[in-house]
Structures are given as structure tokens and as C-alpha cells.
KEKE-186274 format. One record per residue (C-alpha): residue in three letters; x negated, z, y negated. Coordinates in steps of 0.1 Angstrom, whole numbers, padded with zeros to 4 digits, always signed. Layout:
N
ALAXZY;...
end
This chain:
818
MET-0091+0048+0076;GLY-0077+0021+0100;ILE-0063+0022+0135;LEU-0080+0000+0161;ILE-0058-0012+0189;CYS-0070-0033+0218;ALA-0039-0052+0230;SER-0054-0056+0265;PHE-0046-0020+0276;VAL-0023-0003+0251;ASP+0015-0005+0255;SER+0040+0007+0229;SER+0047+0041+0246;ARG+0010+0050+0248;LEU+0007+0038+0212;LEU+0032+0065+0201;THR+0012+0092+0220;MET-0021+0080+0204;LEU-0006+0081+0169;CYS+0010+0115+0174;ARG-0025+0129+0184;ALA-0041+0111+0154;SER-0059+0141+0139;LEU-0083+0115+0125;LEU-0062+0113+0094;PRO-0059+0149+0080;SER-0054+0134+0045;LEU-0047+0102+0027;ARG-0058+0094-0008;TYR-0034+0075-0031;PRO-0039+0063-0066;GLY-0037+0092-0089;ARG-0027+0117-0062;PHE-0041+0135-0031;TRP-0017+0145-0003;ARG-0022+0164+0029;GLN-0002+0163+0060;SER+0027+0187+0062;ASP+0025+0213+0090;GLY+0060+0225+0084;ALA+0087+0225+0111;GLY+0108+0194+0113;SER+0081+0171+0099;HIS+0081+0136+0111;PRO+0055+0131+0140;PHE+0040+0102+0120;ALA+0040+0119+0086;GLY+0002+0117+0084;LEU+0004+0079+0084;LEU+0031+0077+0057;ALA+0033+0083+0020;PRO+0055+0112+0007;ASN+0092+0104+0009;LEU+0084+0076+0033;VAL+0102+0075+0067;LEU+0106+0046+0090;ARG+0119+0012+0077;ASN+0156+0010+0068;LYS+0158+0048+0066;ALA+0145+0055+0031;VAL+0129+0039+0001;ARG+0091+0039+0000;GLY+0074+0059-0027;TRP+0041+0065-0044;SER+0031+0028-0047;ASN+0016+0013-0078;ILE+0035-0019-0070;PRO+0071-0020-0081;PHE+0096-0018-0053;ILE+0120-0048-0054;THR+0151-0050-0034;VAL+0157-0084-0019;PRO+0183-0096+0007;LEU+0162-0100+0038;ILE+0187-0100+0066;ARG+0181-0132+0086;THR+0186-0141+0122;HIS+0156-0159+0135;GLY+0164-0194+0149;LYS+0157-0225+0130;SER+0130-0228+0104;PHE+0139-0230+0067;ALA+0148-0265+0055;HIS+0138-0261+0019;ARG+0112-0242-0001;SER+0138-0224-0021;GLU+0149-0206+0011;LEU+0115-0190+0017;LYS+0125-0161-0006;HIS+0147-0150+0023;ALA+0117-0147+0047;LYS+0115-0112+0062;ARG+0087-0113+0087;ILE+0056-0132+0075;VAL+0022-0140+0090;VAL-0006-0147+0066;LYS-0036-0165+0082;LEU-0069-0162+0063;GLY-0094-0189+0071;SER-0131-0183+0072;ALA-0136-0203+0040;VAL-0111-0179+0023;VAL-0126-0147+0035;THR-0163-0155+0032;ARG-0185-0162+0002;GLY-0199-0196-0006;ASP-0232-0188+0010;GLU-0214-0180+0043;CYS-0231-0146+0044;GLY-0208-0118+0034;LEU-0172-0115+0022;ALA-0155-0127-0010;LEU-0145-0093-0021;GLY-0125-0102-0052;ARG-0105-0128-0033;LEU-0098-0104-0005;ALA-0086-0077-0030;SER-0062-0102-0046;ILE-0048-0112-0012;VAL-0043-0076-0002;GLU-0025-0069-0035;GLN-0001-0098-0028;VAL+0005-0088+0008;SER+0011-0052-0004;MET+0036-0064-0030;LEU+0056-0083-0004;GLN+0054-0053+0021;ASN+0068-0030-0006;GLN+0097-0054-0011;GLY+0108-0046+0024;ARG+0092-0075+0042;GLU+0072-0072+0074;MET+0037-0086+0068;MET+0010-0094+0094;ILE-0025-0108+0087;VAL-0045-0130+0110;THR-0080-0128+0096;SER-0114-0143+0100;GLY-0146-0129+0085;ALA-0160-0106+0111;VAL-0188-0130+0120;ALA-0197-0136+0083;PHE-0197-0098+0076;GLY-0217-0091+0107;LYS-0242-0119+0098;GLN-0247-0102+0064;ARG-0253-0068+0080;LEU-0276-0081+0108;ARG-0297-0102+0083;HIS-0302-0071+0062;GLU-0313-0050+0092;ILE-0336-0078+0104;LEU-0352-0082+0070;LEU-0356-0045+0066;SER-0372-0042+0101;GLN-0395-0072+0095;SER-0406-0060+0061;VAL-0416-0026+0075;ARG-0436-0041+0104;GLN-0453-0066+0081;ALA-0462-0039+0057;LEU-0477-0018+0084;HIS-0498-0046+0099;SER-0510-0063+0067;GLY-0515-0032+0046;GLN-0505-0052+0016;ASN-0478-0046-0009;GLN-0469-0082-0013;LEU-0449-0095+0017;LYS-0451-0130+0030;ASP-0420-0152+0036;MET-0402-0140+0066;ALA-0382-0163+0089;ILE-0348-0150+0100;PRO-0339-0159+0136;VAL-0307-0177+0144;LEU-0280-0151+0149;GLU-0257-0153+0178;ALA-0220-0154+0167;ARG-0208-0128+0192;ALA-0234-0103+0181;CYS-0224-0109+0145;ALA-0187-0104+0153;ALA-0195-0071+0171;ALA-0215-0059+0141;GLY-0189-0071+0115;GLN-0155-0060+0130;SER-0157-0024+0121;GLY-0169-0031+0086;LEU-0142-0057+0080;MET-0115-0034+0091;ALA-0128-0005+0070;LEU-0127-0028+0040;TYR-0091-0038+0046;GLU-0081-0002+0051;ALA-0097+0009+0019;MET-0080-0019+0000;PHE-0045-0013+0015;THR-0048+0025+0009;GLN-0047+0017-0028;TYR-0012+0006-0024;SER+0000+0034-0001;ILE+0000+0011+0029;CYS-0016+0018+0063;ALA-0032-0010+0083;ALA-0040-0013+0120;GLN-0064-0037+0137;ILE-0056-0056+0169;LEU-0082-0077+0187;VAL-0070-0103+0212;THR-0084-0131+0233;ASN-0067-0161+0249;LEU-0065-0143+0282;ASP-0042-0117+0267;PHE-0016-0144+0263;HIS-0018-0156+0299;ASP-0012-0121+0314;GLU+0025-0114+0311;GLN+0020-0076+0311;LYS-0006-0078+0283;ARG+0017-0101+0263;ARG+0045-0076+0266;ASN+0021-0048+0255;LEU+0010-0068+0225;ASN+0045-0076+0215;GLY+0056-0040+0218;THR+0026-0028+0199;LEU+0032-0052+0170;HIS+0069-0044+0168;GLU+0062-0006+0167;LEU+0036-0010+0140;LEU+0060-0031+0119;ARG+0087-0005+0125;MET+0064+0022+0110;ASN+0056+0001+0080;ILE+0020-0006+0091;VAL+0004-0039+0084;PRO-0011-0053+0116;ILE-0045-0071+0110;ILE-0051-0094+0140;ASN-0083-0112+0149;THR-0097-0129+0180;ASN-0122-0106+0197;ASP-0151-0129+0189;ALA-0175-0104+0205;VAL-0163-0113+0240;VAL-0144-0146+0236;PRO-0158-0176+0255;PRO-0168-0207+0237;PRO-0137-0229+0228;GLU-0130-0259+0250;PRO-0129-0292+0230;ASN-0094-0307+0225;SER-0077-0278+0243;ASP-0057-0264+0214;LEU-0023-0279+0226;GLN-0012-0278+0261;GLY+0025-0289+0263;VAL+0053-0279+0241;ASN+0057-0243+0253;VAL+0021-0231+0252;ILE-0006-0232+0226;SER-0040-0219+0237;VAL-0058-0195+0214;LYS-0091-0213+0206;ASP-0093-0203+0169;ASN-0074-0182+0144;ASP-0051-0212+0135;SER-0038-0213+0170;LEU-0037-0175+0172;ALA-0016-0173+0141;ALA+0008-0200+0154;ARG+0011-0182+0187;LEU+0018-0149+0172;ALA+0043-0163+0147;VAL+0064-0177+0175;GLU+0059-0148+0198;MET+0070-0124+0170;LYS+0098-0146+0158;THR+0084-0147+0123;ASP+0102-0165+0095;LEU+0071-0178+0077;LEU+0035-0186+0085;ILE+0012-0190+0056;ILE-0022-0207+0065;LEU-0047-0203+0037;SER-0077-0226+0037;ASP-0102-0241+0011;VAL-0081-0272+0004;GLU-0048-0274-0016;GLY-0029-0285+0015;LEU-0024-0316+0035;PHE-0034-0349+0019;ASP-0024-0385+0029;SER-0061-0393+0032;PRO-0093-0371+0032;PRO-0094-0348+0001;GLY-0118-0360-0025;SER-0112-0397-0018;ASP-0099-0417-0048;ASP-0064-0423-0035;ALA-0059-0389-0018;LYS-0025-0374-0027;LEU-0013-0340-0018;ILE+0017-0341+0006;ASP+0044-0317-0007;ILE+0065-0317+0024;PHE+0053-0327+0059;TYR+0077-0337+0086;PRO+0071-0339+0124;GLY+0060-0374+0132;ASP+0043-0380+0099;GLN+0009-0371+0114;GLN+0006-0407+0127;SER+0001-0419+0091;VAL-0025-0392+0081;THR-0063-0395+0084;PHE-0080-0362+0090;GLY-0114-0355+0074;THR-0141-0331+0086;LYS-0134-0294+0091;SER-0142-0268+0065;ARG-0177-0255+0058;VAL-0172-0225+0080;GLY-0148-0216+0108;MET-0139-0233+0141;GLY-0109-0253+0130;GLY-0103-0283+0107;MET-0072-0296+0090;GLU-0062-0314+0122;ALA-0062-0281+0141;LYS-0041-0265+0113;VAL-0016-0293+0114;LYS-0012-0291+0152;ALA-0008-0253+0150;ALA+0017-0256+0122;LEU+0038-0282+0140;TRP+0038-0260+0171;ALA+0050-0230+0151;LEU+0076-0251+0133;GLN+0089-0263+0167;GLY+0092-0226+0176;GLY+0114-0219+0146;THR+0088-0206+0121;SER+0084-0222+0087;VAL+0048-0231+0077;VAL+0029-0236+0045;ILE-0007-0246+0043;ALA-0022-0238+0009;ASN-0055-0232-0009;GLY-0066-0195-0008;THR-0099-0201-0026;HIS-0091-0217-0059;PRO-0097-0191-0086;LYS-0067-0203-0107;ILE-0041-0199-0080;SER-0055-0176-0053;GLY-0044-0145-0072;HIS-0007-0155-0067;VAL-0006-0182-0041;ILE+0010-0160-0014;THR+0037-0147-0037;ASP+0043-0181-0052;ILE+0050-0195-0017;VAL+0074-0168-0008;GLU+0092-0173-0042;GLY+0097-0209-0032;LYS+0073-0224-0058;LYS+0054-0255-0051;ALA+0021-0245-0035;GLY+0003-0264-0008;THR+0022-0284+0019;PHE+0055-0272+0033;PHE+0064-0281+0068;SER+0100-0289+0074;GLU+0121-0304+0102;VAL+0148-0316+0077;LYS+0139-0348+0060;PRO+0159-0353+0028;ALA+0182-0383+0025;GLY+0166-0395-0008;PRO+0131-0398-0022;THR+0110-0368-0033;VAL+0106-0360-0069;GLU+0071-0374-0068;GLN+0084-0407-0054;GLN+0111-0407-0081;ALA+0085-0403-0108;GLU+0065-0432-0094;MET+0096-0453-0092;ALA+0105-0444-0128;ARG+0070-0454-0140;ALA+0071-0487-0122;GLY+0107-0493-0134;GLY+0097-0483-0170;ARG+0068-0508-0170;SER+0092-0536-0159;LEU+0117-0524-0185;ALA+0090-0526-0212;THR+0082-0563-0203;LEU+0119-0574-0209;GLN+0129-0591-0240;PRO+0144-0568-0267;GLU+0177-0586-0263;GLN+0177-0579-0226;ARG+0171-0541-0232;ALA+0199-0541-0258;GLU+0222-0559-0233;ILE+0217-0531-0208;ILE+0226-0505-0234;TYR+0257-0524-0246;HIS+0268-0527-0209;LEU+0264-0489-0205;ALA+0285-0483-0236;ASP+0312-0505-0221;LEU+0311-0487-0188;LEU+0316-0453-0205;THR+0349-0465-0218;ASP+0359-0487-0189;GLN+0353-0459-0163;ARG+0367-0432-0185;GLU+0391-0418-0159;GLU+0364-0416-0132;ILE+0341-0397-0156;LEU+0367-0373-0167;ASN+0378-0366-0131;ALA+0342-0357-0122;ASN+0339-0335-0153;LYS+0371-0318-0144;LYS+0356-0307-0110;ASP+0326-0292-0128;LEU+0348-0273-0153;GLU+0370-0260-0125;GLU+0340-0248-0104;ALA+0324-0232-0135;GLU+0356-0214-0144;ASN+0362-0202-0108;LYS+0327-0188-0105;GLY+0328-0174-0140;ARG+0292-0181-0146;LEU+0294-0199-0180;ALA+0302-0184-0213;LEU+0328-0201-0235;PRO+0303-0219-0258;LEU+0286-0234-0226;LEU+0320-0244-0212;LYS+0326-0263-0244;ARG+0293-0281-0240;LEU+0301-0289-0204;SER+0335-0304-0213;LEU+0338-0342-0217;THR+0368-0357-0235;THR+0380-0392-0244;SER+0369-0386-0279;LYS+0334-0376-0268;LEU+0331-0407-0246;ASN+0342-0429-0275;SER+0316-0413-0297;LEU+0290-0417-0270;ALA+0298-0454-0267;ILE+0296-0459-0305;GLY+0262-0441-0306;LEU+0249-0463-0277;ARG+0258-0495-0295;GLN+0240-0482-0326;ILE+0209-0477-0304;ALA+0212-0512-0289;ALA+0215-0527-0324;SER+0185-0509-0337;SER+0162-0515-0307;GLN+0155-0551-0312;ASP+0119-0547-0324;SER+0111-0512-0312;VAL+0086-0521-0284;GLY+0057-0544-0293;ARG+0062-0541-0331;VAL+0030-0548-0350;LEU+0021-0519-0373;ARG-0012-0531-0386;ARG-0033-0563-0385;THR-0069-0564-0395;ARG-0094-0593-0395;ILE-0126-0576-0383;ALA-0147-0607-0386;LYS-0143-0644-0383;ASP-0121-0652-0353;LEU-0119-0614-0344;GLU-0085-0599-0351;LEU-0072-0564-0344;GLU-0035-0554-0340;GLN-0019-0520-0336;VAL+0014-0523-0317;THR+0041-0499-0305;VAL+0043-0492-0268;PRO+0063-0468-0246;ILE+0049-0433-0239;GLY+0053-0437-0202;VAL+0075-0414-0180;LEU+0097-0389-0198;LEU+0111-0357-0181;VAL+0143-0346-0198;ILE+0157-0312-0187;PHE+0191-0303-0200;GLU+0217-0276-0195;SER+0255-0279-0195;ARG+0254-0312-0215;PRO+0265-0342-0194;ASP+0269-0363-0226;CYS+0231-0359-0229;LEU+0225-0381-0199;PRO+0237-0415-0213;GLN+0223-0407-0248;VAL+0188-0400-0235;SER+0190-0429-0210;ALA+0198-0453-0238;LEU+0169-0441-0259;ALA+0146-0444-0229;ILE+0158-0479-0222;ALA+0155-0490-0258;SER+0119-0477-0259;GLY+0109-0490-0225;ASN+0101-0456-0210;GLY+0107-0445-0174;LEU+0129-0415-0173;LEU+0134-0385-0150;LEU+0165-0365-0156;LYS+0170-0329-0144;GLY+0205-0316-0153;GLY+0221-0282-0147;LYS+0239-0277-0114;GLU+0270-0267-0134;ALA+0273-0304-0144;LEU+0265-0319-0110;HIS+0295-0342-0106;SER+0295-0354-0142;ASN+0258-0362-0140;GLN+0261-0381-0108;ILE+0288-0405-0121;LEU+0270-0410-0154;HIS+0237-0417-0137;HIS+0254-0441-0113;LEU+0268-0460-0143;THR+0234-0460-0160;GLN+0218-0476-0129;GLU+0246-0501-0127;ALA+0238-0512-0163;LEU+0201-0513-0155;SER+0208-0535-0125;ILE+0218-0565-0146;HIS+0181-0571-0153;GLY+0167-0557-0120;VAL+0153-0524-0134;LYS+0175-0499-0117;ASP+0147-0475-0108;ALA+0137-0469-0144;VAL+0161-0440-0148;GLN+0160-0413-0120;LEU+0182-0382-0116;VAL+0165-0354-0097;ASN+0190-0341-0072;THR+0165-0322-0049;ARG+0162-0284-0051;GLU+0132-0288-0073;GLU+0126-0258-0096;VAL+0120-0266-0132;GLU+0087-0249-0132;ASP+0075-0271-0103;LEU+0085-0302-0123;CYS+0064-0290-0152;HIS+0033-0292-0130;LEU+0035-0329-0123;ASP+0009-0337-0150;LYS-0003-0368-0131;LEU+0032-0383-0130;ILE+0049-0372-0162;ASP+0037-0380-0198;LEU+0062-0360-0219;ILE+0087-0332-0213;ILE+0118-0329-0235;PRO+0139-0298-0229;ARG+0176-0299-0241;GLY+0192-0265-0239;SER+0190-0229-0249;SER+0160-0215-0267;GLN+0151-0195-0236;LEU+0150-0227-0215;VAL+0127-0243-0241;ARG+0104-0213-0242;ASP+0103-0212-0204;ILE+0093-0249-0202;GLN+0067-0246-0229;LYS+0052-0217-0209;ALA+0054-0234-0175;ALA+0041-0269-0186;LYS+0006-0275-0173;GLY-0012-0303-0191;ILE+0020-0321-0202;PRO+0031-0321-0238;VAL+0065-0306-0246;MET+0086-0320-0274;GLY+0112-0296-0287;HIS+0119-0264-0305;SER+0121-0230-0290;GLU+0146-0217-0316;GLY+0170-0230-0342;ILE+0169-0203-0369;CYS+0185-0223-0397;HIS+0189-0210-0433;VAL+0212-0217-0462;TYR+0200-0205-0496;VAL+0227-0200-0522;ASP+0210-0204-0556;LEU+0222-0187-0588;GLU+0234-0221-0601;ALA+0254-0230-0570;SER+0289-0244-0571;VAL+0316-0220-0557;GLU+0334-0248-0540;LYS+0303-0263-0524;VAL+0291-0229-0512;THR+0322-0221-0492;ARG+0325-0256-0477;ILE+0289-0259-0467;VAL+0285-0224-0454;ARG+0317-0227-0433;ASP+0307-0260-0418;SER+0271-0249-0411;LYS+0282-0217-0393;CYS+0317-0223-0379;GLU+0319-0260-0370;TYR+0299-0255-0338;PRO+0281-0221-0338;ALA+0264-0227-0304;ALA+0244-0257-0318;CYS+0207-0254-0326;ASN+0214-0267-0361;ALA+0240-0241-0369;LEU+0234-0216-0398;GLU+0219-0183-0386;THR+0207-0166-0418;LEU+0225-0169-0452;LEU+0202-0162-0482;ILE+0219-0152-0514;HIS+0204-0149-0549;ARG+0203-0113-0560;ASP+0223-0119-0592;LEU+0252-0134-0572;LEU+0260-0100-0557;ARG+0294-0086-0569;THR+0304-0119-0584;PRO+0334-0141-0574;VAL+0310-0165-0556;PHE+0298-0137-0533;ASP+0333-0124-0528;GLN+0346-0158-0517;ILE+0317-0162-0493;ILE+0325-0129-0476;ASP+0362-0136-0476;MET+0357-0170-0459;LEU+0334-0155-0433;ARG+0360-0127-0426;VAL+0388-0153-0422;GLU+0366-0173-0398;GLN+0359-0140-0378;VAL+0321-0143-0383;LYS+0303-0110-0376;ILE+0279-0102-0404;HIS+0245-0085-0399;ALA+0229-0071-0430;GLY+0192-0078-0438;PRO+0172-0049-0451;LYS+0174-0058-0488;PHE+0211-0066-0486;ALA+0218-0033-0468;SER+0201-0014-0496;TYR+0227-0027-0522;LEU+0256-0015-0501;THR+0271+0019-0497;PHE+0289+0010-0465;SER+0271-0020-0450;PRO+0276-0040-0418;SER+0253-0033-0389;GLU+0217-0038-0400;VAL+0200-0067-0384;LYS+0176-0059-0356;SER+0154-0089-0363;LEU+0154-0115-0391;ARG+0142-0140-0364;THR+0175-0141-0345;GLU+0193-0172-0332;TYR+0228-0159-0326;GLY+0244-0191-0312;ASP+0279-0176-0319;LEU+0301-0166-0347;GLU+0275-0142-0361;CYS+0250-0145-0389;CYS+0226-0125-0410;ILE+0230-0121-0448;GLU+0199-0113-0468;VAL+0192-0111-0506;VAL+0163-0130-0523;ASP+0151-0130-0559;SER+0145-0167-0564;ALA+0140-0201-0548;GLN+0104-0193-0542;ASP+0114-0160-0526;ALA+0138-0179-0503;ILE+0110-0203-0494;ASP+0087-0174-0486;HIS+0114-0158-0464;ILE+0121-0190-0445;HIS+0084-0196-0439;ARG+0080-0161-0426;TYR+0112-0158-0404;GLY+0124-0193-0398;SER+0116-0218-0370;SER+0109-0249-0391;HIS+0141-0265-0379;THR+0167-0271-0406;ASP+0171-0253-0440;VAL+0194-0259-0469;ILE+0196-0251-0506;ILE+0229-0251-0525;THR+0225-0255-0563;GLU+0235-0276-0592;ASN+0200-0274-0607;GLU+0181-0306-0597;LYS+0147-0292-0607;THR+0152-0262-0585;ALA+0165-0284-0556;GLU+0135-0307-0558;PHE+0111-0277-0559;PHE+0128-0264-0527;LEU+0127-0298-0510;GLN+0091-0303-0517;HIS+0077-0269-0510;LEU+0096-0259-0479;ASP+0078-0268-0447;SER+0106-0275-0422;ALA+0114-0305-0401;CYS+0147-0310-0420;VAL+0153-0298-0456;PHE+0187-0306-0473;TRP+0202-0302-0507;ASN+0239-0295-0510;ALA+0246-0306-0474;SER+0255-0288-0442;THR+0228-0279-0417;ARG+0249-0297-0391;PHE+0237-0331-0404;SER+0205-0325-0386;ASP+0214-0348-0357;GLY+0202-0382-0345;TYR+0237-0397-0345;ARG+0244-0385-0380;PHE+0210-0398-0391;GLY+0219-0432-0379;LEU+0195-0431-0349;GLY+0224-0437-0325;ALA+0214-0405-0306;GLU+0185-0382-0301;VAL+0165-0368-0272;GLY+0162-0336-0292;ILE+0150-0320-0324;SER+0113-0314-0326;THR+0097-0288-0348;SER+0062-0298-0337;ARG+0037-0310-0363;ILE+0022-0336-0340;HIS+0040-0370-0333;ALA+0077-0369-0339;ARG+0095-0343-0360;GLY+0132-0336-0366;PRO+0158-0355-0347;VAL+0139-0377-0323;GLY+0152-0412-0317;ILE+0136-0444-0305;GLU+0106-0441-0329;GLY+0097-0407-0315;LEU+0095-0421-0279;LEU+0068-0447-0288;THR+0031-0445-0291;THR+0006-0473-0300;LYS-0021-0493-0285;TRP-0048-0516-0300;LEU-0051-0553-0292;LEU-0084-0571-0301;ARG-0086-0609-0298;GLY-0121-0624-0301;GLU-0142-0654-0293;ASN-0173-0643-0274;HIS-0180-0614-0299;ILE-0206-0587-0292;VAL-0216-0557-0313;SER-0253-0567-0315;ASP-0243-0597-0336;PHE-0233-0573-0364;SER-0267-0555-0366;GLU-0290-0559-0396;GLN-0307-0588-0379;GLY-0274-0602-0365;SER-0256-0633-0377;MET-0221-0617-0382;LYS-0207-0595-0409;TYR-0177-0572-0409;LEU-0148-0583-0431;HIS-0121-0556-0424;GLU-0094-0576-0442;ASN-0058-0565-0440;LEU-0035-0592-0427;PRO+0002-0596-0434;LEU+0025-0582-0407;PRO+0049-0606-0389;HIS+0085-0608-0400;ARG+0104-0578-0387;HIS+0138-0584-0371;THR+0167-0568-0391;ASN+0203-0562-0381;
end
């Protein structure tokens, strides 16, 4: 049951008296339990309103909730609004405004119960995290309209049946219902619904009805303020609404009156007024549109505005208001700007979309991109959306350059890597010192982060390889067909578009990927880890310096904003391909987060080496050592060693174990291997493990076919090796194993774009579509078809037509070779 409080006459002291006398709540039902008030001595005077083990906020942890309690640092002094979305997670006091379109059904008669239940669940989750939640809600008029219509129809049907004496009723006209009457009829039902929903999460709710006059009377304002603070102190969610049963009609264009006062003419202005009065950290305004657009939503060129700044409203055209309610987007923006000026952060978002309404509130509080965020701090650089558009435009210009010009850019970048070596290494030294001081990187990641003179020289060599091999990458003719006389078709290579490459602790990745993007004519967005901030900045600066020699500086962009990776993965209209470079967890997270954008990469590098019965002892120890120990953190490092069963207790097996022991490799025994040993190493927890360290699994197999079956079952289709002197067995392994890279008598570490002669790689793909294995220039190209004709039309090729299809294959133009 809810508590109804009219702010006009109740002050906080009288509120305490009312709640103490609240014998209206002898019991509260909670999910799975039923609890009655305690009559024992010493019980809290408000015990009947609180779940067991609950006392006032900051005194004890809440209990008996079916939403997990999460502890978050929520100590914040109210003053300025948050500057960035990422800071919203620190919001303690939050107002959620539910527009009429959010609360009501599409027929405007009745409430959207499923949507409301989802909103209540999200508010409850945040409340149980220790936040102070308030709701400004619409819906009383719609709920009342539904009830009154039902009553009128029932009354009319009874009268009509009595007068006509017939069972069949004629169509009945429903009179126009007055909004105040609907509000009066709907308020109690709306509140009862909220209370029933919040009770499921062990949370009590209280209703407060206000009018504009309540804010003009200083005493009433103090009463309202005190009431709200007392409710929040007792962990009660206030549900506020304008008292539409008595409120006068709104005055046109009277929503803003100066900078210090906002008149309450609708729930948008009410929410803004309350947010400022209560010094809230965040105001979330939910409507039936995604947020604020730069032109009316639905128009062809309309784009969602991610961040809105004061003063930008001059460049925005407002459309019509929503299908229900009193305010439109213009009213929401004015209310939001007024609240922002008062120190409250604001987000306007969609609360009706079925795909996002179930988590839109929690997403906003977590700092995810949802709706339009209002900020007073304008960033110095472009937004990530603007960067993506710049990269696309720059990439298209890059693709139109001559191959020699693109190669010249890459050669110049290679020269800069060696010429500016000291500046690069000094920046990298800052990153290493910060990472070591904070202790946030493991030793393998520190090794990845480190740049050396040797690494820079290798990078420069790789870039020159890319430049030399890129002469005919874009625009190369793959097929020519004469369709008919004077009608010729060509299939040519073209760039994919805009690439988003996300990489961790690998600053050397930046020039590699940039060179491949330049060679293939693609626009590029780079998102590096914050641990390599200084290194990435200098390397990106040098990349843009190289691009500038042909006026395509914008083709490669480094994302420096506080953009979350998950948010970048949602830019499906701006990004054509995502390439993650980092841990298997990073790749999995991106594959999960990507919405409508292909992801090229591999989630795991579970690489196998199979030691055949006819393997050479010398080759086995050299290849296994290099595959596991040369760089154990790499994705192409050995993780599982498969040994033919008949090699157990032989000199070959002994030398393998001795070598691994000397190299301090921790061994995990597979189930079959463990069964052969009296005292075995720790048995492996999973045969699908990527260790990324000096650890590996050893398992026993019966044959090459058994090894193939094991790899197909437990591998990740990355890189797998057979060591044998039997050519027939080796070819069987090479042809039957379905992995991106399959080697014979060679280390798994050869699975690399530079070692393959590609110059570099954007990653290793285990996908079965498009590129597979180390991905170089070829993997960053797609094709388009060019048809050249002379007034040809399809009807000419019909049975009665004058033309016939020839479909003749034509020779390809001479390909440039280096």
C-alpha cells in the first residue's frame, strides 16, 4: 500500500507523526516471505515500513530484496553537473521523469504495464545500490480515462438494454472526457499499481501531488522539501505528479521565466524544478524518441545528438510534440537546460523502445551511450561520431590517390619511426613508468607495452614491405567478362570503408594497422588502451604527419574521448568492420557488444603441436621450445602439446619433459596422459584453455587422425602443427585439419603477417567468411562490379530481342610486380 502526501499542508514534523500512527500497514508481503510488524520494545517507530534488518539509510545494509545489493562509491557534493557520461555512475540522487508516451499504451487509454514493471525494476535496482531515487510520473489521466470509459460503457449498456429490451446493443457514443475528472479517477489506481510493483522489491513508495502554486509559496516549498528529504532518508521512493485534478490550464509559452524560476506547467518543468530544488545529481527524462536530433526525428538527414551543449539549441529545429502529454521536445530541452544551469546533469532518452526500455535507466547511470547527454563542458576535439565521418571522407580521398602516392605516405611513416626514435621512446618511457607505479599491468602486458630501438627498426622494415606490396592493391581487376557486344563487366578491389581497430598495451600496433589501412585505402578509427596513452599520441601524430604530404590527414583518427568500447561497437552507421587486437576476453567482449558490425578476429588462440611417432628428436625440442617459450603471451603460442601414445617412456618424451622443465614451463596433464602416470602433474581443468604464460597442457593421442579429432573438438581453429618425418602423414594432417594455419615441422609462431611477408597484420582471423589467418592488405579489401555499355537494356536479350549473351572471359590487365 502507498502513502499519499499532499505537499500543500504537510510539513516534515507532521509527516513523522503520520507515519508513526500508520496502522494502515499491519503487514507487508515480500517475495517468498510474509513479515508482520514487531510489537517488541525498542522496535524502530518506522519498522512497519521497512524490510527486516532495514534501518535508516547509512545505518545498515538492506535485506530481503530479490535484486542484488551492490556497493558503489556515491559520496558527492552537489555543485556542478557532471562533465562526462562516464561520471554518471557516481550519481547518488536521481530523478526519473516518465512521460505520458512512456507510461500509457499506444491507444492512449490505459497504462503500458510491462513497460512500467521494467522501469520499476530498474529504479529498484538503483535504489538497492544505495542511491536515492525519485520518480516524476504521468499517466493518471490515461488510467482515469480507461476507468471512466469502462464505467460509462457499462452504464450505457445497462440503460440501453432496459429501454430496448434487446440482447444486441447498438453502437454507443462515448462522450469527451474532461482531463481533470480523468486525473481524479486515475490517481489512486496509478499509485496502487506503483506500490504493488515496488513491494516486489522490498521498497516502499509514497505519492506527492503538487501544483505550480506550491512552488510560489515559500512555506509550502519548505514543507515539500522537508517531506522529500525525510522520505529519502527512510529509503522510500517518492512518486511525484502534478495534481491534474485541480491544476489550471497551462499558459502558452510560460515554461521559462528568467534564470532562477521555472514555472510548473507540465511534468518536464516539474521534474526540472524538483531536480534543482532537491540538488539532485542526475535527471533522466524518458520520452518516446531516442533523444534530441539535429532535425525532426524521421526526416532523412536526422541524426541523434549524443551530447548537447547550452547554446546549441539555436541550430536545432523542433518537431511536433509527442502523441500524448502536454510537452514536446522543445519543452524538454528548455527544462533540461534549466536543470543543467542549476547543477543537475540531464539525459533525454527513449523509454518506449522494446529493445532498450528494459535497461535504459541503468545504462544511463552506468555511463553507456543512451539518448542525449546535456553537458556544460564542450570537449576540445571532435566527437567520435565526427571522427568516424572524418575518417570516411579521408578514406575515400585516400582511395582515389595513385598507388605510388599511398606507398609514398607509408615510406615516409617508416622513415619517421626511425628519425623520431628518441621522441617515441621517451613517450613510451612515461607509459611504462606510470604502469609500473600503478601496478596495474602483469609482466607479459608490460612486455607488450614496451617499445625498443629494435622494435622500431622492425616496424620500419615491415612498413616498407607493405608499401612495396601495395602498388596494385586497390582497383585491381579480378575478373573481366564480355556480357555481350560492347557490354563489358569488371570485378575490381575496393576498400571496405571505415575500420575500427581496438587494441590493448600494443603501441606498435598503431603504425602497423595505419600502414595497412593506408595501403588499402580505408578510413581508420583507432582506440588504444589508456596504459599506452603517450606512446599512441606520438605515433598517431607521426601517422598524420605522413598522411599530410598528400592532404589526407583525416583518414586515420585516434579516439581520445572517454568513449567506452561498447559504445563504439554500436556505431553501425559509421563503422564497417571492427578488428580487436588484444586478449581473448577483449575479443569476446567486442564480439558480444557489436551491434550490426562485423568483427574480424579470434576469441582464443588455443594452438596445438602434435608430435608424431616418426618425429625427429632434434626438431621436436626446437619447435616445441620456440612455440611455447619464445613469446608465451602471444596468441600464436603453443597451449596444448599432443604426443603419440607410443612415444611415452622413450628418449623423445624424456627430452621434451626435460626441456620444458629447464624453461620452467608448468605442465598440466590431460585426462589420458594422467592415466599413464603414477604421480602426474595437476590435471587440466579444461582442454580448451589459453594460458598465455609459461604453462601448457600435455595430452596423449593414438594417431594423426586422433590428433585431428582432438584439435577439432578442443581447438580454436587458429594455428596447429605436426612434427613428423613421414611426408604422407604430414600431408594427411595438412589436408584434413580445418584451421586457419596448419604447419609441418615449423613453429606455431610463424603465424604472423610480418613473417608471412605481408609486412604486418591487423590481426589473425579464425572466421570462415572473408579473410582467414594473418590479415594483411588483401583482407581489408572487398570488391565492386563495373559494367560499361552502349545503350543496353535487358529487354533486348529476350526471346524476341536482337541481342544475345556471350559471357566470354577476357584476359586480365598486366599486374604490377615488385
